[in-house]
C-alpha positions in Angstrom: -202.1 -16.5 126.4 -201.5 -19.0 123.6 -201.6 -22.7 124.3 -199.9 -25.0 121.7 -200.8 -28.7 121.4 -199.6 -31.4 119.0 -201.8 -30.1 116.2 -199.8 -26.8 116.1 -196.7 -28.6 115.0 -198.6 -31.1 112.9 -200.2 -28.2 111.0 -197.1 -25.9 111.2 -196.4 -25.9 107.4 -197.4 -22.4 106.2 -198.7 -23.7 102.9 -201.3 -26.4 102.6 -199.5 -29.7 102.9 -199.5 -32.6 100.5 -201.4 -35.7 101.6 -198.6 -38.0 100.7 -195.0 -38.0 99.5 -191.7 -38.9 101.1 -191.3 -35.7 103.0 -194.7 -36.0 104.6 -193.2 -39.0 106.5 -191.5 -36.3 108.6 -194.6 -34.4 109.4 -194.6 -33.9 113.2 -196.8 -36.7 114.6 -200.0 -36.4 116.7 -200.1 -38.5 119.8 -201.6 -41.5 118.2 -199.0 -41.4 115.4 -196.0 -41.5 117.7 -195.2 -45.1 117.0 -196.2 -45.2 113.3 -194.4 -47.6 111.1 -192.7 -44.7 109.3 -190.6 -44.3 112.4 -189.4 -47.9 112.2 -185.7 -47.2 112.2 -186.0 -45.3 115.5 -188.2 -48.0 117.0 -185.6 -50.6 116.1 -182.9 -48.8 118.1 -184.6 -49.3 121.4 -185.1 -53.0 121.9 -186.4 -52.8 125.5 -189.7 -51.3 124.2 -190.2 -53.8 121.4 -192.6 -55.9 123.4 -195.1 -53.1 123.8 -194.8 -51.6 120.3 -197.7 -53.7 119.0 -200.0 -52.3 121.6 -198.8 -48.8 120.8 -199.3 -49.2 117.1 -202.8 -50.6 117.6 -203.8 -48.8 120.7 -207.2 -49.5 122.3 -208.4 -46.1 123.4 -205.3 -44.3 122.0 -201.6 -44.2 122.6 -201.9 -42.0 125.7 -204.4 -44.5 127.3 -202.1 -47.4 126.7 -199.0 -45.6 128.1 -201.0 -44.6 131.1 -201.9 -48.3 131.7 -198.2 -49.2 131.4 -197.3 -46.5 134.0 -200.0 -47.7 136.4 -198.6 -51.3 136.1 -195.0 -50.3 136.9 -195.3 -50.6 140.7 -196.1 -54.3 140.5 -194.3 -55.0 137.2 -190.9 -53.1 137.3 -190.1 -54.1 133.7 -192.5 -51.4 132.7 -190.0 -48.9 133.9 -187.4 -50.2 131.4 -190.0 -50.0 128.7 -191.1 -46.5 129.6 -187.5 -45.3 129.8 -186.9 -46.7 126.3 -190.0 -44.7 125.1 -188.4 -41.5 126.4 -185.2 -42.1 124.5 -187.1 -43.2 121.4 -189.3 -40.1 121.5 -186.3 -37.8 121.8 -184.4 -39.5 118.9 -187.4 -39.8 116.6 -188.8 -36.3 117.2 -185.4 -34.7 116.8 -184.8 -36.3 113.4 -188.4 -35.7 112.5 -188.0 -32.0 113.2 -184.7 -31.7 111.3 -186.2 -33.2 108.2 -189.5 -31.2 108.5 -187.5 -28.0 108.8 -185.7 -28.9 105.5 -189.1 -29.4 103.9 -190.7 -26.2 105.2 -187.5 -24.2 104.6 -188.0 -22.8 108.0 -191.3 -21.1 107.1 -193.8 -22.1 109.7 -197.1 -20.9 111.1 -195.4 -20.5 114.5 -193.5 -17.6 112.9 -196.5 -16.1 111.2 -198.5 -16.1 114.4 -195.7 -14.6 116.5 -195.3 -11.8 114.0 -199.0 -11.0 114.4 -198.8 -11.2 118.1 -195.7 -9.0 118.3 -197.3 -6.4 116.1 -200.7 -6.3 117.8 -200.2 -7.2 121.4 -198.3 -4.9 123.8 -196.8 -6.0 127.1 -196.6 -9.6 128.3 -197.4 -12.5 126.1 -197.7 -16.0 127.7 -196.9 -19.0 125.6 -197.7 -22.5 126.9 -196.6 -25.5 124.9 -197.3 -29.2 125.3 -195.0 -30.0 122.4 -191.6 -31.6 122.7 -190.1 -30.1 119.6 -188.3 -26.7 119.4 -190.3 -25.1 116.6 -191.6 -22.5 119.0 -188.1 -21.6 120.2 -186.9 -21.3 116.6 -189.8 -19.0 115.8 -189.1 -16.8 118.9 -185.5 -16.4 117.8 -186.0 -15.6 114.2 -189.3 -13.6 114.6 -188.8 -11.5 117.8 -185.1 -12.0 118.6 -185.5 -14.1 121.7 -182.7 -16.7 121.7 -183.4 -19.4 124.2 -179.9 -20.7 125.0 -180.5 -21.5 128.7 -183.3 -22.4 131.0 -183.6 -18.9 132.4 -184.2 -17.4 129.0 -187.7 -18.9 128.9 -188.7 -16.3 131.4 -186.4 -13.4 130.5 -188.6 -11.2 128.2 -192.1 -10.0 127.4 -192.7 -13.6 126.2 -193.1 -15.9 129.1 -192.7 -19.5 127.9 -193.7 -22.7 129.7 -193.1 -26.1 128.1 -195.1 -28.2 130.5 -194.3 -31.6 129.1 -190.6 -31.1 128.5 -188.5 -30.7 125.4 -186.2 -32.7 123.1 -183.3 -30.5 124.2 -183.9 -30.8 127.9 -182.1 -33.4 130.0 -181.7 -34.8 133.5 -178.3 -35.9 134.7 -178.1 -39.4 136.2 -176.6 -39.5 139.6 -176.5 -43.3 139.9 -175.9 -46.1 139.5 -172.7 -45.7 137.5 -173.2 -45.9 133.7 -170.4 -46.9 131.4 -170.0 -44.0 128.9 -168.1 -45.7 126.1 -169.5 -46.4 122.7 -172.3 -44.7 120.7 -175.0 -42.8 122.5 -177.6 -45.4 121.7 -175.3 -47.9 123.5 -175.2 -45.6 126.6 -179.0 -45.2 126.4 -179.4 -48.9 126.4 -177.4 -49.2 129.5 -179.4 -46.6 131.2 -182.7 -48.2 130.2 -181.5 -51.6 131.5 -181.0 -49.9 134.9 -184.2 -47.9 134.9 -185.7 -49.3 138.1 -182.5 -48.4 140.0 -181.9 -44.9 138.5 -181.3 -41.9 140.7 -182.1 -39.0 138.5 -181.1 -35.5 139.3 -184.3 -33.4 139.5 -183.0 -30.1 137.9 -183.5 -29.8 134.2 -180.7 -28.5 132.0 -180.9 -27.2 128.4 -178.5 -29.1 126.2 -178.2 -27.1 122.9 -176.8 -29.8 120.7 -179.6 -32.4 121.5 -177.5 -35.1 123.1 -179.3 -38.4 123.5 -177.6 -40.2 126.5 -174.3 -38.5 127.3 -173.5 -34.8 128.1 -169.9 -34.1 129.1 -169.0 -36.7 131.8 -172.6 -37.6 132.7 -175.1 -40.1 131.5 -178.4 -38.3 130.9 -182.1 -39.1 130.3 -184.4 -36.9 128.2 -186.5 -34.5 130.2 -189.8 -35.1 128.5 -192.9 -36.7 129.9 -194.4 -39.9 128.5 -197.7 -38.9 127.1 -200.6 -40.3 129.2 -204.3 -39.7 129.1 -204.7 -37.7 132.3 -201.3 -35.9 131.9 -201.2 -34.8 135.5 -197.4 -34.8 135.7 -195.4 -31.9 134.3 -191.8 -32.4 133.1 -191.0 -28.7 133.5 -188.8 -26.6 135.8 -190.7 -25.3 138.8 -189.8 -21.8 137.8 -191.9 -22.0 134.7 -194.8 -23.6 136.5 -194.8 -20.9 139.2 -194.5 -18.1 136.6 -197.5 -19.4 134.8 -199.6 -19.6 138.0 -198.6 -16.1 138.9 -199.8 -14.5 135.7 -202.9 -16.6 135.1 -205.2 -14.3 137.1 -204.5 -11.4 134.7 -205.1 -13.4 131.5 -208.2 -12.2 129.7 -207.9 -14.1 126.4 -206.8 -17.6 125.6 -205.9 -18.8 122.1 -205.7 -22.6 121.8 -204.0 -24.1 118.7 -204.1 -27.9 118.1 -204.7 -28.7 121.8 -207.2 -31.2 122.9 -207.7 -29.5 126.3 -207.4 -32.8 128.2 -204.6 -31.8 130.6 -206.6 -31.7 133.8 -204.0 -30.0 135.9 -203.8 -27.0 133.6 -207.5 -26.8 133.2 -208.0 -26.8 136.9 -205.4 -24.0 137.4 -207.1 -22.0 134.7 -210.6 -22.5 136.1 -209.4 -21.6 139.6 -207.2 -18.6 138.9 -208.6 -17.0 135.8 -212.1 -16.5 137.2 -210.7 -14.6 140.1 -209.9 -10.9 140.1 -206.4 -10.3 141.5 -206.4 -9.8 145.3 -204.1 -6.8 144.6 -203.9 -4.4 141.8 -200.5 -5.3 140.2 -200.7 -5.2 136.5 -199.6 -8.2 134.4 -196.5 -6.1 133.4 -195.6 -5.6 137.1 -196.1 -9.3 137.7 -193.8 -10.1 134.8 -191.1 -7.9 136.1 -191.4 -9.8 139.4 -191.0 -13.1 137.6 -188.0 -11.8 135.7 -186.3 -10.5 138.8 -186.7 -13.8 140.6 -185.7 -16.1 137.8 -182.7 -14.0 136.6 -181.2 -14.0 140.1 -177.6 -15.1 140.1 -177.2 -18.9 140.3 -180.9 -19.6 139.7 -182.2 -21.5 136.6 -184.5 -20.1 135.6 -201.0 -18.6 108.0 -203.3 -21.7 108.1 -203.8 -22.4 111.6 -207.4 -22.5 113.0 -207.8 -21.1 116.4 -209.6 -23.8 118.4 -211.2 -21.5 120.9 -211.0 -18.0 122.2 -212.2 -17.5 125.8 -212.6 -14.5 128.0 -212.2 -14.7 131.7 -215.9 -15.0 132.2 -216.2 -18.1 130.1 -215.8 -21.5 131.7 -212.9 -23.6 130.4 -214.1 -27.0 129.4 -212.3 -29.9 127.7 -213.3 -30.7 124.2 -213.5 -34.2 123.0 -213.6 -33.7 119.2 -210.2 -32.0 118.7 -207.2 -33.7 117.2 
């Protein structure tokens, strides 16, 4: 199993990156860089979050801690819901444009692709890929390196590569069921209307993959990005239940974990790993047999389905512990 954190995309350039230069402004940000001044044009677009930007640009304890505080304040101060909705739209818009410019700079050559080539060559059978990143650099690498084109939600679980994006993705969306949102004008105008009604929103739980990265309108529906606001404890997944269940089902047979650019602070995943990976399977199904079961369920008709440093390599017998010194 490979776990990708923000550092994987931050260090995705296959050659050693420059420390400065115009194109480095598009280097995928780490969590505490999400609201950097270099992203000013995207911050400007979402006025409803402007009041909290100073706290996010000078965060006491880190951006994730500040956002978690805002989230905890929402029940007694509903305006936080408007601000957090604006953060979702901002992150989708900023990260999408950041990725597009970064891909121009890298010419499409990334460490994701180099790693997948090595895995595909050396590892037979099922490969489990867990990502906490919102970008689609991993999906692009899967298509160009191993021929897996993810053009629908079911495709994440359709091959020997089982993919779970636990915090969502810039091309995932929720449709808004109500209240009615006027769909005229630019997408930023629609997003602003949705943000203004955040406390009243009735959001459709299923997640759809929108291949052209819409911001606020898809067909005849207003939408909101299906990505989680990064918080310190990160206990909530923004991920289809099919991916979550598939991950839980294969964890008991995982014998090696490669972590790249991940802080290992997501308590929920750490607890699942500690509970399931230390136990021998109650039955003798192989990982391959379990994968076939996952594929059969999630492909049922009508159901959605070169410079990196490995942070740690654990065997099942080793205890998984968070590390506090990783970025």
